[in-house]
C-alpha positions as CSV (number, residue, x, y, z in Angstrom):
1,M,5.1,-15.9,-41.9
2,S,1.9,-17.4,-40.4
3,Q,2.6,-19.6,-36.7
4,S,2.9,-23.0,-38.3
5,S,5.8,-21.6,-39.5
6,Y,7.5,-20.4,-37.0
7,N,7.1,-23.6,-35.1
8,Q,8.9,-25.0,-38.0
9,V,11.0,-22.9,-37.6
10,W,11.1,-23.5,-33.5
11,K,11.2,-27.1,-34.4
12,E,14.5,-27.3,-36.7
13,A,16.4,-25.2,-34.3
14,M,15.6,-28.1,-31.8
15,S,16.6,-30.4,-34.4
16,E,19.7,-28.9,-35.1
17,L,20.1,-28.1,-31.3
18,S,20.0,-32.4,-30.1
19,R,22.6,-32.6,-33.3
20,L,24.7,-30.8,-31.7
21,L,24.6,-31.8,-27.9
22,A,25.1,-35.2,-29.5
23,E,28.3,-33.8,-31.3
24,E,29.4,-32.0,-28.0
25,L,29.1,-35.0,-25.6
26,P,29.3,-38.3,-27.3
27,P,29.3,-41.2,-25.5
28,V,32.5,-41.8,-25.9
29,P,34.5,-39.1,-25.6
30,P,37.4,-38.6,-28.1
31,P,40.8,-38.1,-28.3
32,P,42.3,-34.1,-27.6
33,Q,43.1,-32.5,-30.5
34,R,46.7,-31.3,-30.3
35,D,46.6,-29.4,-34.0
36,R,45.8,-26.0,-33.4
37,V,44.3,-25.2,-36.4
38,V,42.3,-28.5,-36.6
39,F,41.0,-27.0,-33.1
40,F,40.2,-23.7,-34.1
41,Q,38.5,-25.0,-37.3
42,Q,35.7,-27.1,-34.5
43,L,35.3,-24.2,-32.8
44,A,34.6,-22.0,-35.6
45,T,32.2,-24.5,-36.6
46,L,30.3,-24.6,-33.7
47,Y,30.2,-21.2,-33.2
48,V,28.8,-20.8,-36.2
49,R,26.0,-24.2,-36.2
50,Y,25.5,-22.3,-32.4
51,V,24.5,-18.9,-34.3
52,Q,22.0,-20.1,-36.8
53,V,20.2,-21.9,-33.7
54,F,20.3,-18.8,-31.6
55,R,18.8,-16.7,-34.6
56,Q,16.0,-19.4,-35.3
57,L,15.2,-19.1,-31.7
58,E,14.8,-15.5,-31.4
59,E,12.7,-15.7,-34.8
60,A,10.1,-18.3,-33.0
61,H,10.4,-16.3,-29.8
62,N,9.7,-13.3,-31.1
63,M,7.0,-13.7,-33.3
64,L,5.5,-16.7,-31.6
65,V,1.7,-15.6,-29.5
66,H,1.7,-19.0,-27.5
67,P,3.0,-17.9,-24.4
68,Q,4.2,-21.2,-22.8
69,K,6.0,-21.5,-25.9
70,R,7.5,-18.3,-25.5
71,R,8.6,-19.2,-22.1
72,L,10.3,-22.1,-23.5
73,I,12.0,-20.6,-26.1
74,L,13.4,-18.2,-23.7
75,L,14.9,-20.5,-21.3
76,L,16.2,-22.1,-24.5
77,L,17.1,-18.8,-26.1
78,K,19.4,-17.8,-23.0
79,G,21.2,-20.7,-22.6
80,V,22.0,-21.1,-26.1
81,M,23.6,-17.4,-25.8
82,G,25.8,-18.6,-22.6
83,R,26.9,-21.2,-25.4
84,V,27.9,-18.7,-27.9
85,L,29.6,-17.1,-25.7
86,E,31.8,-19.9,-24.4
87,L,33.5,-20.2,-27.8
88,K,33.7,-16.7,-29.1
89,Y,35.6,-16.6,-25.6
90,E,37.4,-19.9,-26.5
91,M,38.2,-18.6,-30.1
92,V,39.5,-15.5,-28.9
93,E,41.4,-17.2,-26.0
94,K,43.3,-19.6,-29.2
95,E,43.8,-17.3,-31.7
96,F,44.7,-14.1,-29.7
97,S,42.0,-11.5,-32.1
98,E,38.5,-10.9,-31.5
99,Y,38.3,-10.9,-35.9
100,H,38.3,-14.5,-37.5
101,Y,38.5,-15.6,-40.2
102,V,35.4,-18.0,-40.8
103,D,34.6,-18.0,-44.9
104,D,35.0,-21.7,-45.6
105,I,33.0,-22.7,-42.8
106,L,30.3,-20.7,-44.4
107,H,31.1,-22.0,-48.0
108,A,30.2,-25.6,-46.3
109,L,27.4,-24.8,-44.4
110,K,26.4,-23.0,-47.6
111,L,25.5,-19.7,-45.5
112,T,26.7,-15.8,-46.4
113,P,28.6,-13.3,-44.3
114,S,24.9,-11.7,-43.2
115,A,24.6,-15.2,-40.7
116,L,27.4,-14.5,-38.6
117,E,25.3,-11.6,-37.6
118,I,23.6,-11.4,-34.4
119,P,20.9,-9.6,-34.0
120,I,19.7,-8.4,-30.4
121,P,16.8,-10.4,-29.0
122,Y,13.6,-8.4,-28.8
123,F,12.9,-9.6,-25.2
124,F,16.1,-7.5,-23.9
125,V,14.2,-4.0,-24.7
126,G,10.7,-4.6,-25.9
127,E,8.9,-6.8,-23.2
128,R,11.3,-5.2,-20.5
129,S,9.6,-1.8,-21.3
130,K,7.9,-1.5,-17.6
131,E,10.6,-2.4,-15.9
132,I,13.2,-0.1,-17.7
133,E,10.8,3.1,-16.7
134,E,10.4,2.0,-13.4
135,R,13.7,1.8,-12.8
136,K,14.7,4.5,-14.1
137,T,11.5,6.5,-12.2
138,M,13.2,4.8,-8.8
139,L,16.6,6.4,-10.1
140,L,15.7,9.4,-10.6
141,D,13.6,9.7,-6.7
142,V,16.9,8.3,-5.3
143,L,19.1,11.4,-7.2
144,K,16.0,13.8,-6.1
145,I,16.5,12.5,-2.5
146,T,20.2,12.1,-2.4
147,S,21.1,15.2,-4.1
148,M,21.1,18.2,-1.6
149,D,20.7,22.1,-2.4
150,R,24.1,22.8,-1.1
151,V,24.2,27.0,-0.2
152,M,26.9,29.0,-1.6
153,T,28.6,31.5,0.7
154,E,29.1,35.3,0.7
155,E,33.3,34.2,-0.5
156,E,32.2,31.8,-3.3
157,A,29.4,34.3,-4.7
158,I,32.4,37.7,-4.4
159,K,34.4,35.0,-6.7
160,I,32.0,34.2,-9.0
161,I,30.9,37.8,-9.9
162,Q,34.9,38.7,-10.3
163,M,35.4,36.1,-12.1
164,V,32.2,36.6,-14.7
165,E,34.0,40.5,-14.7
166,R,36.8,40.2,-15.5
167,A,36.2,37.8,-18.5
168,W,33.8,40.2,-19.7
169,Q,36.8,43.4,-19.6
170,G,39.3,40.4,-21.5
171,R,36.1,39.9,-24.2
172,V,36.1,43.3,-24.2
173,R,39.9,44.3,-24.8
174,A,39.7,41.3,-27.4
175,K,37.1,43.0,-29.6
176,L,38.9,47.0,-29.2
177,N,41.7,44.8,-30.7
178,K,40.4,43.2,-33.4
179,E,39.2,45.6,-34.8
180,I,42.0,48.3,-34.5
181,R,43.6,45.6,-36.5
182,F,41.3,45.4,-39.4
183,S,41.2,48.9,-39.5
184,N,44.6,49.5,-40.2
185,F,44.9,46.3,-42.2
186,D,41.3,47.5,-44.6
187,R,43.9,50.7,-44.8
188,R,47.0,49.4,-46.1
189,H,45.2,46.9,-48.4
190,R,43.0,50.1,-49.8
191,A,45.9,51.9,-50.5
192,K,47.9,49.1,-52.4
193,T,44.6,47.4,-54.8
194,A,43.2,51.0,-55.6
195,G,41.2,51.4,-58.3
196,S,39.9,48.3,-61.0
197,A,42.5,46.1,-60.4
198,F,40.4,45.5,-56.9
199,N,37.2,44.9,-58.9
200,E,38.6,42.8,-61.1
201,L,40.7,40.9,-58.0
202,A,36.8,40.6,-56.9
203,A,35.5,39.4,-60.1
204,I,37.7,36.6,-59.9
205,R,37.1,35.7,-56.2
206,I,33.5,35.4,-57.0
207,Q,33.2,33.6,-60.2
208,K,35.7,31.0,-58.7
209,V,33.4,29.9,-55.6
210,W,30.5,29.9,-57.8
211,K,32.2,27.6,-60.8
212,G,33.1,25.6,-57.9
213,Y,29.3,25.2,-56.7
214,L,28.2,24.6,-59.9
215,Q,30.6,22.2,-60.4
216,R,30.5,20.3,-57.5
217,K,26.7,19.9,-57.7
218,K,27.4,18.4,-61.4
219,T,29.6,15.7,-59.5
220,K,27.2,14.9,-57.4
221,I,24.0,14.3,-60.0
222,A,26.2,12.3,-62.2
223,R,28.0,9.8,-58.8
224,D,24.6,9.6,-57.9
225,E,23.6,8.1,-61.7
226,E,26.4,6.2,-61.8
227,M,25.9,4.6,-58.0
228,I,21.9,4.1,-59.1
229,F,23.1,2.3,-62.3
230,L,25.4,0.2,-60.7
231,G,22.9,-1.1,-58.2
232,M,24.7,0.1,-55.9
233,V,22.3,3.1,-54.6
234,M,18.3,2.2,-54.9
235,D,16.5,5.3,-56.7
236,P,14.5,7.8,-55.5
237,K,11.7,6.5,-56.6
238,Y,11.5,3.4,-55.4
239,Q,12.6,4.7,-51.6
240,V,9.2,5.2,-50.8
241,P,7.8,2.1,-47.9
242,L,5.9,-0.5,-50.8
243,S,2.5,-1.8,-49.7
244,A,4.7,-5.3,-48.7
245,E,6.7,-3.2,-46.3
246,I,3.5,-1.4,-45.1
247,D,1.5,-5.0,-44.7
248,A,4.7,-6.7,-42.4
249,Q,5.1,-3.6,-40.3
250,A,1.0,-3.9,-40.2
251,I,1.3,-7.8,-39.4
252,D,4.5,-7.1,-36.6
253,T,2.0,-4.8,-34.9
254,S,-0.4,-7.0,-34.5
255,I,1.4,-9.6,-33.5
256,R,2.5,-7.6,-30.4
257,V,-0.9,-6.6,-29.4
258,K,-1.7,-10.7,-29.5
259,Q,1.4,-11.8,-27.2
260,K,0.4,-8.9,-24.6
261,K,-3.2,-10.1,-24.8
262,H,-2.4,-13.6,-24.5
263,E,0.2,-13.5,-21.7
264,E,-2.5,-11.2,-20.0
265,V,-5.2,-14.3,-20.3
266,Y,-2.4,-16.6,-19.4
267,Q,-1.5,-14.4,-15.7
268,N,-5.7,-14.0,-14.8
269,A,-5.8,-17.5,-15.6
270,I,-3.0,-18.5,-13.1
271,D,-3.8,-16.2,-11.0
272,E,-7.5,-17.8,-11.5
273,I,-6.2,-21.5,-10.8
274,L,-4.1,-20.6,-7.6
275,K,-7.1,-18.8,-6.2
276,Q,-9.1,-22.0,-6.7
277,I,-6.6,-23.8,-5.2
278,R,-6.6,-21.8,-2.4
279,E,-10.4,-21.8,-2.0
280,M,-11.6,-25.2,-2.8
281,E,-8.6,-27.4,-2.3
282,W,-6.1,-26.0,0.7
283,N,-8.5,-27.6,3.2
284,D,-8.5,-30.9,1.8
285,I,-4.9,-31.2,0.7
286,S,-4.4,-30.2,4.5
287,K,-6.5,-32.8,6.5
288,T,-4.8,-35.7,4.1
289,L,-1.5,-33.9,5.1
290,K,-2.6,-34.4,8.7
291,N,-4.5,-37.6,8.3
292,Q,-1.2,-39.0,6.5
293,I,1.4,-37.8,9.5
294,R,-1.5,-39.7,12.2
295,Q,-1.5,-42.6,10.4
296,W,2.3,-42.4,10.4
297,F,2.6,-42.2,14.4
298,Y,-0.3,-44.8,15.1
299,E,1.8,-47.2,12.6
300,C,4.9,-46.8,14.7
301,R,2.9,-47.5,18.4
302,N,1.4,-50.3,16.6
303,D,5.4,-51.8,15.4
304,T,7.6,-50.6,18.7
305,G,4.6,-49.9,21.3
306,L,5.9,-46.5,22.3
307,F,4.5,-43.0,20.0
308,P,8.4,-42.2,18.2
309,D,9.4,-38.6,18.7
310,Y,8.6,-36.0,15.9
311,P,11.6,-35.3,13.9
312,T,13.1,-32.2,14.7
313,V,14.3,-29.4,12.0
314,E,17.9,-31.0,11.8
315,E,16.4,-34.2,11.0
316,G,13.7,-33.0,8.2
317,G,11.6,-32.4,10.1
318,S,7.5,-33.6,8.7
319,A,9.9,-34.3,4.8
320,I,10.8,-37.7,6.8
321,I,7.2,-38.6,7.5
322,F,6.5,-38.2,3.8
323,A,9.4,-39.6,2.4
324,E,7.3,-43.0,2.1
325,K,9.6,-44.9,4.4
326,T,8.2,-47.6,7.0
327,P,8.1,-47.4,10.9
328,Q,11.2,-50.1,10.9
329,Q,13.0,-48.2,8.7
330,V,12.5,-44.7,10.6
331,K,13.0,-47.0,14.1
332,L,16.1,-48.3,12.2
333,E,17.5,-44.8,11.7
334,E,16.8,-43.9,15.7
335,I,18.4,-46.3,16.4
336,A,21.7,-45.2,14.4
337,L,21.6,-41.4,15.2
338,K,21.6,-42.5,19.5
339,E,24.3,-45.1,18.7
340,E,26.3,-42.6,17.1
341,E,25.7,-40.1,19.3
342,E,27.0,-42.9,22.0
343,A,30.2,-43.4,20.3
344,T,30.8,-39.4,20.3
345,S,29.9,-39.3,24.1
346,K,32.2,-41.8,24.8
347,S,35.2,-41.0,22.3
348,K,34.6,-37.1,24.8
349,G,34.6,-39.1,27.3
350,K,38.2,-41.4,27.0
351,A,39.8,-37.8,25.9
352,K,38.6,-36.3,28.8
353,G,39.8,-38.9,31.4
354,K,43.4,-39.1,29.8
355,D,43.6,-35.1,30.6
356,D,42.4,-35.8,34.0
357,K,45.1,-38.3,34.6
358,K,47.8,-36.2,32.6
359,E,46.7,-33.3,35.4
360,K,47.0,-35.2,38.7
361,G,50.2,-37.1,37.4
362,K,51.5,-33.4,37.3
363,K,50.1,-32.3,40.9
364,D,51.9,-35.9,42.3
365,K,55.0,-34.5,40.9
366,G,54.8,-31.1,42.4
367,K,53.9,-32.6,46.0
368,G,57.6,-35.1,46.1
369,K,59.2,-32.5,45.4
370,G,58.0,-30.6,48.0
371,G,58.3,-33.0,50.9
372,E,61.6,-33.3,49.3
373,E,62.8,-29.6,49.7
374,V,60.3,-30.2,53.5
375,S,62.9,-32.5,54.6
376,E,66.0,-30.9,53.4
377,N,65.1,-27.6,55.2
378,I,64.9,-30.0,58.5
């Protein structure tokens, strides 16, 4: 397929996605569905349709070479993947099972069961190979740093040597017992099957094994021929890679090379543009911003007669100056802020005065009690 064909696939996916969004978010929200079967049917239909959109976007992102288009498709692809997971979670929650019967939906949408297969996106591994290798290298370095060679003590070494020696002695004893047991069995067996009977039994066993091997081989050949005749297995002569498959692999490789090349050109262009902006336009932008700030201060002085205070960080800093506000609006905001501060300070003063009065009343009561005690003592 050409690049225009993949652009058409992207266009179809976007059209279907627009229809899905219009159905899920109508202008007038529909009433809640109380029938459990109908509700699950709606969820399953949305799930199947979103899977088809996901497959189309994944194919377009995988085969297009335009870097800006691939970035936009990647954002859409991640969003559709999230929606597919949400629908799958709701389906499992409603049916209490991870396996669902959607054959009727596939039949209605004229799809095959293979359309439900979710491919692993290429950008998961293919476009993150460098990042994955760097991560592996970092983990290996961390493991090298954290892994410390522990020195073995003398007691541990003695225990290991003893364990190995005892295991060797056990194996030797087991081997001797096995040889003795087999020698006794062989002597008894020879005594029983002496003469021609032993030879006939040996010949029968050999024939049995050989005939079984031949029959299994013939059965396998007959089964393979039957499967080839029924069309269930491909004939070996057709299993050789065809010229069309070789051409498809070559095209896929060339697309990967073009993607990397265009991505490098795109990144270099971005770096070059940023460099030009810093070198050529940075000074002009800085001068323009300074002139705007200066003009704002002059306008405030002409309207109010005084230079205003520079906005603090809490107030927004220079962002307030570039918010396209007139000096009158800024002055009104400053007045409102001052009035709010005065109101809060007054409320705090009133509360403090009440506390002082309460404390003074308590002190007066204490003095009165002290005078009464003195008079009684006199």
